[in-house]
C-alpha positions as a Markdown table, in Angstrom:
| # | Residue | x | y | z |
|---|---|---|---|---|
| 1 | Met | -1.4 | 2.7 | -16.7 |
| 2 | Trp | 0.9 | 1.3 | -19.4 |
| 3 | Gln | 1.7 | 4.8 | -20.5 |
| 4 | His | 2.5 | 5.7 | -16.9 |
| 5 | Leu | 4.8 | 2.6 | -16.5 |
| 6 | Ala | 6.5 | 3.4 | -19.8 |
| 7 | Ala | 7.4 | 6.9 | -18.5 |
| 8 | Tyr | 8.4 | 5.4 | -15.1 |
| 9 | Lys | 10.8 | 2.9 | -16.9 |
| 10 | Arg | 12.6 | 5.8 | -18.6 |
| 11 | Ser | 12.6 | 8.5 | -15.9 |
| 12 | Thr | 12.9 | 6.4 | -12.7 |
| 13 | Leu | 14.7 | 3.2 | -13.9 |
| 14 | Gly | 16.8 | 4.9 | -16.6 |
| 15 | Val | 15.9 | 2.1 | -19.1 |
| 16 | Asn | 15.2 | 3.3 | -22.6 |
| 17 | Asp | 15.0 | -0.1 | -24.4 |
| 18 | Asp | 11.7 | -1.8 | -24.7 |
| 19 | Gly | 10.9 | -5.4 | -23.7 |
| 20 | Ile | 9.3 | -8.2 | -25.6 |
| 21 | Trp | 5.9 | -9.7 | -24.8 |
| 22 | Arg | 6.6 | -13.4 | -25.2 |
| 23 | Arg | 3.0 | -14.1 | -26.5 |
| 24 | Asn | 3.4 | -12.2 | -29.7 |
| 25 | Gly | 7.1 | -11.3 | -30.0 |
| 26 | Lys | 6.4 | -7.6 | -30.2 |
| 27 | Thr | 8.1 | -4.9 | -28.1 |
| 28 | Tyr | 6.2 | -2.6 | -25.7 |
| 29 | Pro | 7.4 | 0.5 | -23.8 |
| 30 | His | 6.0 | -0.7 | -20.4 |
| 31 | Ile | 8.0 | -4.0 | -20.6 |
| 32 | Leu | 11.6 | -4.3 | -19.3 |
| 33 | Pro | 14.1 | -5.8 | -21.7 |
| 34 | Phe | 15.3 | -9.3 | -20.9 |
| 35 | Gly | 18.1 | -9.1 | -18.4 |
| 36 | Ser | 16.6 | -6.1 | -16.6 |
| 37 | Gln | 13.8 | -7.9 | -14.7 |
| 38 | Asp | 15.5 | -7.4 | -11.4 |
| 39 | Leu | 14.5 | -3.7 | -11.6 |
| 40 | Asn | 10.9 | -4.6 | -11.2 |
| 41 | Ile | 11.5 | -4.8 | -7.5 |
| 42 | Leu | 11.6 | -1.4 | -5.8 |
| 43 | Glu | 15.1 | -0.2 | -4.9 |
| 44 | Pro | 14.9 | -0.2 | -1.0 |
| 45 | Tyr | 14.5 | -4.0 | -0.8 |
| 46 | Arg | 15.7 | -5.0 | -4.3 |
| 47 | Glu | 19.0 | -6.6 | -3.2 |
| 48 | Asp | 17.4 | -8.3 | -0.2 |
| 49 | Phe | 14.5 | -9.6 | -2.2 |
| 50 | Trp | 16.6 | -11.3 | -4.9 |
| 51 | Lys | 18.8 | -13.0 | -2.2 |
| 52 | Phe | 15.5 | -14.2 | -0.6 |
| 53 | Phe | 14.3 | -15.4 | -4.0 |
| 54 | Arg | 17.4 | -17.3 | -4.9 |
| 55 | Lys | 17.2 | -19.3 | -1.6 |
| 56 | Gly | 13.5 | -20.2 | -2.1 |
| 57 | Thr | 11.3 | -22.1 | -4.6 |
| 58 | Ile | 9.2 | -19.3 | -6.0 |
| 59 | Thr | 8.7 | -19.5 | -9.8 |
| 60 | Leu | 8.5 | -16.2 | -11.6 |
| 61 | His | 5.6 | -15.7 | -14.0 |
| 62 | Ser | 6.5 | -15.6 | -17.7 |
| 63 | Asp | 5.5 | -12.0 | -17.8 |
| 64 | Phe | 7.4 | -10.9 | -14.7 |
| 65 | His | 9.5 | -8.5 | -16.8 |
| 66 | His | 6.3 | -6.5 | -17.5 |
| 67 | Leu | 6.2 | -3.5 | -15.2 |
| 68 | Ser | 2.5 | -4.2 | -14.9 |
| 69 | Ser | 3.2 | -7.7 | -13.5 |
| 70 | Ser | 0.8 | -8.3 | -10.5 |
| 71 | Gln | 3.3 | -10.8 | -9.2 |
| 72 | Ala | 6.0 | -8.1 | -9.0 |
| 73 | Met | 3.5 | -5.8 | -7.4 |
| 74 | Cys | 2.7 | -8.4 | -4.7 |
| 75 | Phe | 6.4 | -8.8 | -3.9 |
| 76 | Asn | 6.8 | -5.0 | -3.7 |
| 77 | Leu | 3.8 | -4.7 | -1.4 |
| 78 | Phe | 4.4 | -7.5 | 1.0 |
| 79 | Tyr | 8.1 | -8.5 | 0.9 |
| 80 | Pro | 9.2 | -5.7 | 3.3 |
| 81 | Phe | 7.2 | -7.5 | 6.1 |
| 82 | Leu | 9.1 | -10.7 | 5.4 |
| 83 | Ala | 12.5 | -9.0 | 5.2 |
| 84 | Glu | 15.0 | -8.9 | 8.1 |
| 85 | Asp | 13.9 | -12.4 | 9.3 |
| 86 | Arg | 10.2 | -11.3 | 9.3 |
| 87 | Lys | 11.0 | -8.7 | 11.9 |
| 88 | His | 8.0 | -6.5 | 11.0 |
| 89 | Leu | 5.5 | -9.2 | 10.1 |
| 90 | Gln | 3.2 | -8.4 | 13.0 |
| 91 | Ile | 2.4 | -5.0 | 11.5 |
| 92 | Leu | 0.1 | -6.9 | 9.2 |
| 93 | Arg | -1.8 | -8.2 | 12.2 |
| 94 | Ala | -3.0 | -4.7 | 12.9 |
| 95 | Val | -3.6 | -3.9 | 9.3 |
| 96 | Phe | -6.0 | -6.8 | 8.9 |
| 97 | Ser | -7.3 | -6.7 | 12.5 |
| 98 | Leu | -6.3 | -10.2 | 13.3 |
| 99 | Asp | -7.1 | -11.7 | 16.6 |
| 100 | Glu | -4.1 | -14.0 | 16.7 |
| 101 | Ala | -0.3 | -13.4 | 16.2 |
| 102 | Ile | 1.0 | -14.2 | 12.7 |
| 103 | Lys | 3.1 | -17.3 | 12.6 |
| 104 | Asp | 4.5 | -16.9 | 9.1 |
| 105 | Ala | 3.7 | -15.7 | 5.6 |
| 106 | Glu | 4.7 | -16.8 | 2.1 |
| 107 | Phe | 4.3 | -16.0 | -1.6 |
| 108 | Glu | 2.8 | -18.3 | -4.2 |
| 109 | Cys | 1.0 | -20.5 | -1.7 |
| 110 | Val | -0.6 | -23.8 | -2.9 |
| 111 | Val | -2.9 | -25.3 | -0.3 |
| 112 | Asp | -4.0 | -28.4 | -2.1 |
| 113 | Pro | -1.4 | -29.7 | -4.6 |
| 114 | Val | -4.0 | -32.0 | -6.2 |
| 115 | Glu | -6.5 | -29.2 | -6.8 |
| 116 | Gly | -3.7 | -26.7 | -7.6 |
| 117 | Thr | -5.0 | -23.3 | -6.7 |
| 118 | Asn | -2.0 | -20.9 | -6.3 |
| 119 | Phe | -2.5 | -17.8 | -4.1 |
| 120 | Asp | -0.3 | -14.8 | -4.6 |
| 121 | Phe | 0.4 | -14.5 | -0.9 |
| 122 | Cys | -0.9 | -16.0 | 2.4 |
| 123 | Ile | -0.7 | -15.1 | 6.1 |
| 124 | Lys | -0.6 | -17.9 | 8.6 |
| 125 | Thr | -2.1 | -17.6 | 12.1 |
| 126 | Lys | -4.1 | -20.5 | 13.5 |
| 127 | Ser | -6.0 | -20.1 | 10.2 |
| 128 | Met | -4.9 | -19.0 | 6.8 |
| 129 | Lys | -5.6 | -15.7 | 5.0 |
| 130 | Phe | -5.1 | -16.1 | 1.2 |
| 131 | Phe | -4.6 | -13.2 | -1.2 |
| 132 | Glu | -5.2 | -12.6 | -4.9 |
| 133 | Leu | -3.8 | -9.3 | -6.4 |
| 134 | Lys | -4.6 | -7.7 | -9.7 |
| 135 | Leu | -3.2 | -4.6 | -11.4 |
| 136 | Thr | -3.9 | -4.1 | -15.2 |
| 137 | Glu | -5.6 | -7.4 | -15.9 |
| 138 | Glu | -8.8 | -7.1 | -17.9 |
| 139 | Lys | -10.6 | -9.9 | -16.0 |
| 140 | Phe | -10.4 | -12.7 | -13.5 |
| 141 | Gly | -9.5 | -16.1 | -15.0 |
| 142 | Thr | -12.0 | -18.3 | -16.7 |
| 143 | Ala | -11.9 | -22.0 | -17.8 |
| 144 | Glu | -12.9 | -23.8 | -20.9 |
| 145 | Ala | -15.7 | -26.3 | -20.7 |
| 146 | Asp | -13.2 | -29.0 | -22.0 |
| 147 | Glu | -13.0 | -32.6 | -20.8 |
| 148 | Ala | -10.3 | -31.8 | -18.2 |
| 149 | His | -12.1 | -29.0 | -16.6 |
| 150 | Leu | -15.5 | -30.7 | -16.7 |
| 151 | Ser | -14.0 | -33.8 | -15.0 |
| 152 | Lys | -12.3 | -31.6 | -12.4 |
| 153 | Phe | -15.5 | -29.8 | -11.6 |
| 154 | Asn | -17.4 | -33.0 | -11.2 |
| 155 | Asn | -14.8 | -34.9 | -9.2 |
| 156 | Val | -13.0 | -32.2 | -7.2 |
| 157 | Tyr | -15.2 | -29.1 | -6.8 |
| 158 | Leu | -18.8 | -30.4 | -6.9 |
| 159 | Pro | -18.6 | -32.8 | -3.9 |
| 160 | Thr | -17.7 | -30.0 | -1.5 |
| 161 | Ile | -19.3 | -27.0 | -3.1 |
| 162 | Asp | -22.5 | -27.0 | -1.0 |
| 163 | Gly | -22.8 | -24.1 | 1.5 |
| 164 | Lys | -20.1 | -21.9 | -0.2 |
| 165 | Phe | -22.2 | -20.2 | -2.8 |
| 166 | Lys | -25.8 | -19.2 | -3.3 |
| 167 | Gln | -27.7 | -22.0 | -5.0 |
| 168 | Asp | -28.2 | -20.1 | -8.2 |
| 169 | Phe | -24.4 | -19.7 | -8.5 |
| 170 | Ser | -23.3 | -23.4 | -7.9 |
| 171 | Ser | -23.8 | -24.7 | -11.5 |
| 172 | Arg | -20.9 | -26.0 | -13.6 |
| 173 | Glu | -21.4 | -23.3 | -16.2 |
| 174 | Val | -21.2 | -20.4 | -13.7 |
| 175 | Phe | -18.2 | -22.0 | -12.0 |
| 176 | Leu | -16.1 | -22.3 | -15.2 |
| 177 | Lys | -17.1 | -18.8 | -16.3 |
| 178 | Asn | -15.8 | -17.4 | -13.0 |
| 179 | Tyr | -13.2 | -20.1 | -12.5 |
| 180 | Gln | -10.5 | -18.2 | -10.7 |
| 181 | Leu | -12.7 | -16.4 | -8.2 |
| 182 | Met | -14.8 | -19.4 | -7.4 |
| 183 | Arg | -12.0 | -21.9 | -7.0 |
| 184 | Asn | -10.3 | -19.3 | -4.6 |
| 185 | Val | -13.5 | -19.3 | -2.5 |
| 186 | Trp | -13.9 | -23.1 | -2.8 |
| 187 | Ser | -10.4 | -23.5 | -1.2 |
| 188 | Leu | -11.8 | -22.1 | 2.0 |
| 189 | Ser | -12.9 | -25.4 | 3.7 |
| 190 | Thr | -16.1 | -25.4 | 5.8 |
| 191 | Asn | -14.3 | -26.7 | 8.9 |
| 192 | Thr | -11.8 | -23.8 | 9.1 |
| 193 | Ser | -11.8 | -20.1 | 9.6 |
| 194 | Asp | -9.6 | -19.5 | 6.6 |
| 195 | Ser | -10.4 | -16.3 | 4.6 |
| 196 | Phe | -9.8 | -14.9 | 1.2 |
| 197 | Val | -8.7 | -11.3 | 0.3 |
| 198 | Cys | -8.8 | -9.8 | -3.1 |
| 199 | Ile | -6.8 | -6.6 | -3.7 |
| 200 | Val | -7.5 | -4.7 | -6.9 |
| 201 | Pro | -7.1 | -1.1 | -8.1 |
| 202 | Lys | -10.3 | 1.0 | -7.9 |
| 203 | Ala | -9.1 | 2.7 | -11.1 |
| 204 | Asn | -9.3 | -0.6 | -13.1 |
| 205 | Asp | -12.9 | -0.6 | -14.2 |
| 206 | Cys | -12.3 | -3.9 | -16.1 |
| 207 | Leu | -12.4 | -5.8 | -12.8 |
| 208 | Thr | -15.7 | -4.2 | -11.5 |
| 209 | Glu | -17.9 | -6.9 | -12.9 |
| 210 | Gly | -15.8 | -9.7 | -11.4 |
| 211 | Ile | -15.7 | -8.0 | -8.0 |
| 212 | Ala | -19.5 | -7.5 | -8.1 |
| 213 | Phe | -19.9 | -11.2 | -9.0 |
| 214 | Leu | -17.7 | -12.2 | -6.1 |
| 215 | Gln | -19.8 | -10.2 | -3.6 |
| 216 | Glu | -23.0 | -11.5 | -5.0 |
| 217 | Cys | -22.3 | -15.2 | -5.4 |
| 218 | Leu | -21.3 | -16.0 | -1.8 |
| 219 | Ser | -23.5 | -17.8 | 0.7 |
| 220 | Glu | -24.2 | -15.8 | 3.9 |
| 221 | Pro | -21.6 | -17.7 | 6.0 |
| 222 | Tyr | -18.9 | -17.1 | 3.4 |
| 223 | Arg | -19.6 | -13.4 | 3.0 |
| 224 | Lys | -17.7 | -13.0 | 6.3 |
| 225 | Arg | -14.7 | -14.9 | 5.0 |
| 226 | Val | -14.1 | -12.9 | 1.8 |
| 227 | Lys | -12.9 | -9.3 | 1.7 |
| 228 | Val | -12.1 | -6.9 | -1.2 |
| 229 | Tyr | -9.6 | -4.1 | -0.7 |
| 230 | Phe | -9.1 | -1.4 | -3.2 |
| 231 | Leu | -5.3 | -1.0 | -3.7 |
| 232 | Glu | -5.5 | 2.8 | -3.4 |
| 233 | Asp | -7.2 | 2.6 | 0.0 |
| 234 | Phe | -5.0 | -0.4 | 1.1 |
| 235 | Val | -1.8 | 1.6 | 0.5 |
| 236 | Met | -3.2 | 4.4 | 2.6 |
| 237 | Thr | -3.9 | 2.0 | 5.4 |
| 238 | Leu | -0.4 | 0.6 | 5.3 |
| 239 | Glu | 1.1 | 4.1 | 5.4 |
| 240 | Glu | -0.9 | 4.8 | 8.6 |
| 241 | Ser | 0.2 | 1.5 | 10.1 |
| 242 | Ile | 3.9 | 1.6 | 9.5 |
| 243 | Pro | 5.8 | 3.4 | 12.4 |
| 244 | Arg | 7.6 | 6.6 | 11.3 |
| 245 | Gly | 10.9 | 5.1 | 12.5 |
| 246 | Leu | 10.9 | 2.4 | 9.8 |
| 247 | Ser | 12.3 | 4.7 | 7.2 |
| 248 | Arg | 13.2 | 2.0 | 4.6 |
| 249 | Met | 9.7 | 0.5 | 4.7 |
| 250 | Arg | 8.1 | 3.9 | 4.4 |
| 251 | Glu | 10.3 | 4.9 | 1.5 |
| 252 | Asn | 9.5 | 1.6 | -0.2 |
| 253 | Leu | 5.8 | 2.4 | 0.2 |
| 254 | Arg | 6.3 | 5.9 | -1.2 |
| 255 | Leu | 8.0 | 4.4 | -4.3 |
| 256 | Phe | 5.2 | 1.8 | -4.5 |
| 257 | Arg | 2.7 | 4.6 | -4.7 |
| 258 | Glu | 4.8 | 6.4 | -7.3 |
| 259 | Lys | 5.0 | 3.3 | -9.5 |
| 260 | Tyr | 1.6 | 1.7 | -9.2 |
| 261 | Leu | -1.0 | 4.4 | -8.3 |
| 262 | Leu | -2.2 | 6.9 | -10.9 |
| 263 | Thr | -2.5 | 10.3 | -9.4 |
| 264 | Asp | -1.7 | 12.6 | -12.4 |
| 265 | Pro | -5.0 | 14.0 | -13.8 |
| 266 | Glu | -3.6 | 13.9 | -17.3 |
| 267 | Cys | -2.9 | 10.2 | -17.0 |
| 268 | Leu | -6.3 | 9.5 | -15.6 |
| 269 | Ser | -8.0 | 11.4 | -18.4 |
| 270 | His | -6.5 | 9.0 | -20.9 |
């Protein structure tokens, strides 16, 4: 995928300089140079998105200038439904087979400021549908068994963990080892019909174990409230749901496919 994005950077974006990974100070061909991060938003909605961004309170991830940024991917996937004063937001109602009209949607949604879980995207009806998206990540987030996390587990998660996971998966050790996924599920309160959606590429085998764990750890009532979509299939569903008259939205999705989905057999063989 990084090889594909490096080629995309040169051929589609016309950028030959490589960007720096802040963590180690080294340059990589799939990273945009500083000052070019705006190009990580697809062209059909690029100008509109950055106007929207400057008016809001969204904080970009430190690695947003990576073409593999899952935050950028989330913006590219869902912003078209928020554009034009959310004119086409109800298309997502059909995509997710929602019983109720969508009231609103937002990026970087924090439900409980004290607990702090940040969802990539959320759709608001009478209930909430929360989203986590991954692209090239090697795994879902874990947490160290340090004093801060042990205290948080005991004081925040443990008191309301019952009924959300199978008994064998409710221990402190399991929770911290699978921290990101389990705190996402934990955020679904028992007295709501809120749900959680995870969107990952089928081609990213590194995430297979985490997805299998997510589907295995849930209690029976919570199985109905958690859904995994493979990115490749989800894009196809969106293509079928967007009316042909919405040419800008359809073009954006075509470019999304070109950027994020590996279809070249030579790329896949590597």
